[in-house]
N, C-alpha and C positions, 0 to 999 in steps of 0.2 A: 470951247465946247465941242467943236468938230473933232479935235484931236481925241478928247475923252470918248466921244461916240465911236470913233474908228477903233480905239483901243478896246472898247467894250465889245464891239462886233467881232474883232479878232479873237478876243478871249472866249466868246461864246462858240466861235467856229472851232477853236482848239479843243474846247471842252467836248463839243459834239463829236469831233474826230476821235478823241481819246475814248469816249464812250463806245463808239462804233468798233474801235480796235479791241477794246476789252471784251465786248460782246462776241466778237469773232473768235477769240481765243478760248471761250468757255463753251461747255456743252450746251445744247439747245435749251435744256431745262433749267440752267442756272441763271437767275435773274441778275442783271447788272445794276449797280447802284444808280438810282435816279430813274430806272425804267419803271414805267407805270404797270404795276402788278395787277391792276384791275382788269387788264386785257386777258390775263390768264383765267379769270373767272368767267369770261365770255366764251372761252373755248370749250369744246366738247371734250370730256375725259372718258377714258376707258372704264375707270372705277372711281366713284366718289370716295373721299377720305373715310367716311363712315362705313363703307362697304369693305374696306381692305382688312386683310388678316394681319394681326399683330404678331410679328415673328421675334421681337426682342424679348430676351429672358431676364433682362436687368433694366435698371433705371437709365434715363438719358445721360445722367452724370457718369454712371459706371461705363456706359458705352463710349462716352467722350474720352474718359481716362484710358480705356483699353485701346481706342483708336490712336491716341497720341503715343501710347507705349509701343504699339505695333509699327507706327510710322517711323519712330526713332530707331527701332531695331530691325526694320525691314522684314518683320516676321509675317506669318499668315495666321488668321484667326483659328482658334482651337476647334476641332471637329466635335459636333454634338448631334447625337442621334435624335434628340428631341427637336432640335432646329431643323434637321433634315425632314422630319415628319411634318413640321409646320410649313415647310416650303413645298412639300409633295402635293401635287395636284395639277398645275398647269402643263407639265410635261406629259401626263397621262391623257389629258384632254387633247393635246397636240397629236399624240400617237394614234388617236382615233382615225385620222386621215390616212394612216398607213394600213388601216383595217376596214376601210369602207367597202361597200359591195363592188365598186369598180375594181379595187385591188384584188378582192377575192376572186372575181371573174378572171383577172389576169393570172392569178395563181393557178386556178384550176385548168385554164387553157394551156399554161406553160407546162404543168405536170402531165396533162394528157398528151401533148404534142412532143415534149422533149424529155419526159421522165424526170429523173432526179438530176439531170446534167446541168441545170441552170440554178441550182441552189447556191453555188458559189457567187453567182451574179446577184442573186437576191440579197445575200449577206453584204456584199460590197455596195450595192445600191442603197441599202438601209444605212450603211456607214456614211455615204455621201449625204443622205437625207439628214442624218444626225448633225453633220457639220453645218449644213444650211440652217437647221433649226436652232443650233447653239448660237449662230450669228444673230438670228432674230431675237433670241432671248437677251443677248449681250446689248443689242441696240435698245430694247425696251427698258432694261434695268439701268443702263448708264445714262440715258437721256430722260427717263421718266415719261416718255412719249412713245407711241407705237408707230409702225412703219407708214401707215396711211397719213397720219398727222405730219410726220416729217417730210413726206413726199409733197404735201400741200405747201410747205414752206420752201422746199428745195427747188422745185421746178416751176417754170412759167405757167400761166393759166391754161394755155392750150395743151401743154404736155400733161399737166395735172389732170385735166378732164379726160384726156386720152387714157391715162393710166387708171383712172377711176372706172372708166367704161370697160377696159380690159379686165380689171379685177372683178367687176360685177358679172361680166360674161362668163369668166372662169368659174365663179361661184355658182351661178345658175346651172352651168353645165354639170358641175359636180353634184349639185343638189338634186337634179333630175335623176342621175344615176342612183343616188342614195335613197331617194323616196321610192323609186321603182323597185330597188332591191328590197326595201322594207315591205312594199306592197306584195311582191312575189312571196316573201316569207309568210305574210298573213294569208295569202291564197293557199300556200302549202299546208299551214297549220289548221286552216278552216276546211281542209279537204276539198277545196275548189268551190265552196259555197260563196265565198266573197270574191268578186272579180277584182281585177287590178285597180279600176277606178275607185272602188270602195276602200281598198287598202291605202290608196293615195290620200283619200279624205281622212281616214283614221290616223294616218301618220302625221298629217298636217295638224290635226287637232291635239293629239297627245304631245306633240312637240311643244305647244304652248303650255301644257300642263307641267311638263318637266322644267321648262324655263322659268315657270312661276316659282319654282323652288328656290331660285336665286334671291327672292325677297326674304327668305329665311336665312340667308348667308351663303357666301360662295362655297364654303366647305360642304354644305348640304348637296349642292349641285355636283360637286366633285365626288361625293360619296355615291351618287347615282351612277356616274360614269364608271366608278370603280366596280360597281355591281355588274354593269353591262360588259365591261372588259373581262371580268371574271367569268361571266356567262359564256362569252365567246371562247375563252381559253378552255373551259371545261367541255363545251360542246365539241370543239374541233379536236381536243386531246382525246376525247371519247372515241370519235371517229378514227383517229390515228391508231389507238390501241385495238379497235375492232378489226381494222383492215390488216394489221400486222405487217407493216412494210419492212423491207430488208435493211437491217442496220448497216451492213457493209456498203451497200449502194448509197445509203444516206450520207455516210461519212465521206465517201469518194466524191459525191456530188457537191458537198460543202467545201472540201479541201483542194480538189483538182479542177482547175478551169478547163472547160470543154465548150466549144462552139462550132456548129456546123452551118452550112448554107441553108439547111432545111429548118433550122430553129432560129434563124436570125430575127425573124419578125417577132417571135415570142420573147426573145432576149431584149429587143428594143422596147417591147411592151412592159417587161418587168422593170426596166430602168425608168421608162417614161412615166409610169404611174406612181413612182415614189414621191416625186416633188409635186405637191399640190399648191398652186399659187396662193389660194386663199388661206392655206395653212400657215404660210410665212407671215402674213398679216396677223393672223389669229394669235400665234405664239408670242409675237412682240407685244401684244396687248395683254394676254393672260398673265404674263410675269408681273404685271403691275397690280395684280390683285393682292400682293403682299405690301405691307407698309414699310417702304424703303425710301430713304432720302438720297436722291441721286447726287446731291452735293457733298455727301459724306463718303469718302473713298472706302473706308472700312466696311460700311454697310453694302456698298456695291460689290466689292470683292467677295464678301461673304455670300451674298445672294447668287453671284455668278458661280461660285463653287458648288453650292447646294443644287442650283438649277441644272448644272452640268451633270451631277450625279443622278439626279432624278430623271432627266431626259434620257440619259444613257440606259438606265434600268427600264424605263417605259418602252423605248424602241427595241431593247433586247427581247422584251415580252412580245411586242408586236411581230418581231422577226420569227419567234418560235411559233406564233399562231399562223403566220403566213406559210411557214415551213410545213406545219401540220396539213394545211389545205393542199399545198402542192404535192406532198408525198402521198396523200390519200388518193388523189386523182391520177398520179403517176402509177401507183400500184394497181389501180382498177382499170385504167383505160389507155395506158401507153402502148402503142402498137396495135390498137384495135380500130375497127371501122368507125366507132363512135367518137374517136379522138378529135376529129375535125369539126364536129357539130355540137360540141358541148358548150352550154352557156348557163347563165344564172337560172333561166326559166326552166330548163329541162335537167339541170344537174342533179336535183333531188331524186327525180324519177330514175335516172340512170344509176345512181347510187343504190337505190332500193332494189332494182333489178339485179345488180351485180352482187351486192353484199347482203341483201335482205335485212334482217334485224332480229335481235333476241328479245330481251325484256322491253327495250324501246327501239322501234324501227329507225334505221339510220336516216330515213327520209325526214322524220320529225326532229332528229338531232340536228341535221343540216338546217332545217327551217328555224329552229330556236337560235342557232348561231348566227344565221343570216339576219334574223329579226333584230338581234342585239346589235349587229354591225350597222344595219340600216337606221335603227332608231338613234344610236349614239352619234353617227356621222351626220344625220339630219339636224340634230340639235346643235352640234358644233358648227355646221354650215350656217345655220341661222345666227348663231353667236358671231361668227366671222363677218357675216353680212352687216351686222350692226356696227362693228368697228370700222369696216371699210367705208360704209356710207357716212358715218359720223365723222371719221377722220379726214377723208378727202373733201367733204362738203362743209365740215364744221357745223353740223346740224345739232342743235340742242333740243332733241326730242325725247319724250319719255320712252323708256326702254320697250314697253309693250307696243308702242306705236311703231318704233323702228323695227321691232320683231315682226309686226304685222305687214309692214311694207316689204321687208326682206323676204318673208315667207310667200307673199303674193307674187313676187318676181318669179319664184320657182314653181309654186303650186299650180298656177294657171296653165303654163305650158306642159306641166307634168300630167295634169288631168287630160289634156288634149292627147298627149302621147299614150296614156293608158287606154283611151277610147279607141284610138286608131292603130295602135301597134300591139294589140293583145295577142301576139303569137311569138314563138321562140325566134324564128328567122328575122322577123321585123325588129324585135328588140336587140338582136345581135348587130344588125345594120345600124340601128340608132346608137348603140353603145360605141361602135367604131367612130361614128361622126362626133360623138361627145368627147371621146378620147382625143381626137384631133383638135377639137375646139379648145380643150384644156392645154394640150401641148403647145399650141400657138401662144398661149398666154404666159408660159413659164419665164421667158426673158424679162417680162415686165414686172415680175416680182423679184427675181434674182439680181438683176443688174442694179436697180435702186438700192437693194439691201447691201450689196457689196460696196457700192459707191459710198453709202452713208457711213458704214462701219469703218471705212478707211479714212474718213475725214476728221482731222483734229478739231475743226470748228464745231463739229457735231458731237463727237465722242470724248473730246478732251484727252485725258491720259489713258482712256480705255479703247482708243482706236487700235485696230489690229496692225501688226508690224508688216514689214515688206515680205518676209517669208510666208506669213499666213495669207497675205494678199495674193501672192503667186499661187499658193495652193487653192485658194477659193476661186480665183479666176480660171484656173485650170479645170476645176470641178464644174464650174458654170459653163465653160466652153465645151466640155465633154457632154454635159446634159443637153445643152442647146444643139450640139451636133447630132446627138442620138435622136433627139426629137425632130430635127430637120430631116434626118433619114426617114423617120416614120411618116412625116408629112409628104415627102417626095414619093415614097412608095405608095402611099394612099392615094394621092391626087393623080399620079400617073396611071392608076388603074380605074379611077372614077371619072376623071375629066376627059371628055372627048370632043373633038370639033374645034375649028379655028377660033370661033367666037368665044367659047368658054376658055380656051387656051390663052387668048389675048387678055381676057379679064383677069385670069389667074396670074399672068405675068405682071400686070399692073399692080395687082394686090401684093405680090411678092416683093416688088420694087419698093412700094410704100412701106411695107412691113420691115424690110431690111434697112431702109433709110431711118426709120424710127429707132430700131435697135442700135444702129451705129451712132445715132444722136445721143442715146442714153449712155453708151459706152464712152464716147469721146467728149461728152459735155464737161467743160471745166478743165480739160487737159490742154497742154501746150499745142497739140495738133489742131484741136478745135479752135483755139484762139488764133492760130496762124490762118486757118481757113476763113474765119470771120473777117480778119484784117484784109485778106486778099479780096474777098467779096466786096467789102466796103470800098476798097481802092478802085475796083472795076466799076462800081456803081457811081462813084464820085467823079 
C-alpha cells in the first residue's frame, strides 16, 4: 500500500510539474488543460464578449480552413478594405493623446520659440510614439489581456501597487491638463462669461454623456471621436491656410535637422510630451474591442496587420494637426517679444491681435479646435483610468462606477486648480509641474511593456525578436534620457536650499533604484545579485 501511495504521489507531482511547464510555454491568455477556467470569469475584462465588434467576414469553419491553408504555405492573410474598416477605431482613440491640450501647448511654444526648425523632431518623435503604441497593440492582441492586467501577474505585490500608483498619478496629471484645456476653450467661446471652474464642471458632466454612448456599442463611441478629430483637423487647417506659412521653410524644417542651445528646452518638450504613460495602457486594452481569439495564430496575425495600418494612419493625421499648430505660431510669433509668454490661456487672444479674422475670427477657430482636443482627450483619459484601475486591482465594478471614481480623482484637484490658478502665468507654472509629473512616470509604462512583449512565456510565438528588442530598448533609453534632462533642468531651477536638495537626492535614489529593478528583474544580472545578497545574509 505504501509503495502504491508513493507512486501515486510521484505521479501527481510529475503531472503538476508538466502542467506548470506547459503553462510557462503558452501565452498568458491560453488556458492549459486541467486549469480551472472559472478563475477567468472572476477577472476584470476590458470588454465583455457581447461588447466586442465582430471582424470575421466568414464562418468559423471557413476561418479554420483558411488558417490551416496559410499555416501550411507560410502565407499571409489577403488584404481586405472591409476588414480594415472593421478594425478601424482603437488607433484613432489612441492618437487623441498626441493631440491633447498639453501637446498643443508644447506645439505652440515650440513654434513661437524655434520657428519651423523643430518640425523634423516632431516627425521623429511621432514615429517613436508609433513604435511604442504598436508594441502595446501587439501585447493586447497576442495575449487577450491588457498591460495593467499582465503587470498584476508579472510583478510582486509591492511592485504592482507602486506601478498602479504611478499610472494613476500620470493619468491624473494628464487629465488636469486636458480638463483645463477644455475649460479654457469654453471660456473663449463664451466670450469670458463662463469662468474656468464652470468649464471644468461642464467638461466633467459631458464626459459622462459621451461615455454613455458606449452602451449603444463601441462603434458609436468611436464615431464620436472621429467627429472630434475631424473638428480639430478642420479648425487647425483653417488657421494654417489663413496665416499662409512659408512652404519652403516648412519643408526645410521637416527634412533638415537643426538644434541650437536656445531651443533645447523646447526640443525636449516636443519629445517628452509624445509618450503619455496612460496611453500605453489604454491602447493595449482598446485593441481587445474586436472579437479575436488569441489562441488562433491566423486571427492574431491578421489583427496585428490591420491595427498597424490603422495606427500609422491615425498618427500621420495627428502629426499633420500638430504641424499645423506649430507652423501657425511660428509664422505669427517667432522672433517677437510675445514668443516667451505664450500659453494656452492667452494664445487665442494673441492670434486674434496678430491675424484678426474674416468670416470667422481666428480666436473662435482656435477655441473650437481646443475644445475638441480637450473633450476627446478627457474622455480617453477616463477610459484609460477604468482599465488601469480594473487591471491592476482586478476590480469587477460596473463601468459607470469605475468612470465616476476615475473622474473624481481628476475633477476634484482640477476644480481647486481652476479656482486658485485663474491666470495665464499661474497656469503656465502649473503646466510645467504637470509635465514634470508625467515625465517621471514614463519608465513605469515603457519598461514593463518592453519586458512583457520580449517574453515567450507571455507572448508565445508573437514575442519580438532580438533586433526589435534592441531597437525598442534604444528608443526607451533615448526617451528616458531626454525626460531625465528635462527633470534635471527643471529641478535645478526650482529646488533651492540644502533641505530640499537632500530630499530631492533621496527621491532620485529611490526612483533610480525602482527603474533599475524593473529593467534588471528576471535577468542573469539580477539573479546573481539576489544570490550574492542571500549568501551575505546567511
